[in-house]
C-alpha positions as CSV (number, residue, x, y, z in Angstrom):
1,X,104.0,113.9,105.2
2,X,105.2,112.4,108.4
3,X,103.9,111.0,111.7
4,X,104.8,112.6,115.0
5,X,104.4,110.9,118.3
6,X,103.4,113.4,121.0
7,X,103.1,113.2,124.8
8,X,100.7,115.3,126.8
9,X,102.1,113.7,129.9
10,X,104.0,110.6,130.9
11,X,101.0,108.3,130.6
12,X,99.2,109.8,127.6
13,X,100.7,109.6,124.1
14,X,99.1,110.2,120.7
15,X,100.1,110.2,117.0
16,X,99.6,113.0,114.5
17,X,100.1,113.0,110.7
18,X,101.4,116.4,109.5
19,X,102.0,117.7,106.0
20,X,104.9,119.6,104.6
21,X,103.7,122.9,106.0
22,X,103.4,121.5,109.5
23,X,99.5,121.4,109.3
24,X,97.8,118.5,111.1
25,X,96.2,116.2,108.5
26,X,94.8,113.7,111.0
27,X,95.4,112.7,114.6
28,X,94.6,109.7,116.7
29,X,91.2,109.8,118.3
30,X,92.4,108.1,121.4
31,X,95.4,108.3,123.7
32,X,97.9,105.5,124.4
33,X,99.6,104.7,127.7
34,X,103.1,104.5,126.1
35,X,105.2,105.9,123.3
36,X,105.6,102.4,121.9
37,X,101.9,101.8,121.7
38,X,101.3,105.2,120.0
39,X,104.1,104.4,117.5
40,X,102.6,100.9,116.8
41,X,99.1,102.5,116.2
42,X,100.6,105.1,113.8
43,X,102.3,102.3,111.9
44,X,99.1,100.3,111.7
45,X,97.2,103.3,110.5
46,X,99.9,104.0,107.8
47,X,99.5,100.4,106.6
48,X,95.7,100.7,106.4
49,X,96.0,103.9,104.4
50,X,98.5,102.2,102.0
51,X,96.1,99.3,101.5
52,X,93.2,101.7,100.9
53,X,95.3,103.5,98.3
54,X,96.0,100.2,96.5
55,X,92.3,99.4,96.4
56,X,91.2,102.9,95.3
57,X,88.5,102.5,92.6
58,X,89.4,104.1,89.2
59,X,93.2,104.2,89.8
60,X,95.2,101.9,87.6
61,X,97.3,99.5,89.6
62,X,100.3,99.3,87.3
63,X,102.1,102.7,87.1
64,X,99.6,104.3,89.4
65,X,100.7,107.2,91.7
66,X,100.7,105.1,94.9
């Protein structure tokens, strides 16, 4: 999976997470006034997902898949 930063115009940017087959998995609910802000928001979201994966109930921490 990868994040894409997209512009609908010069003052509206968003991020989209796409999978290996180019399908949208999730996209930002809001727009951002700059590419840099959309990129920062995507990075923050990625960190939250990684933290959630580490705290997933029932998944062993050592040797887990995340």
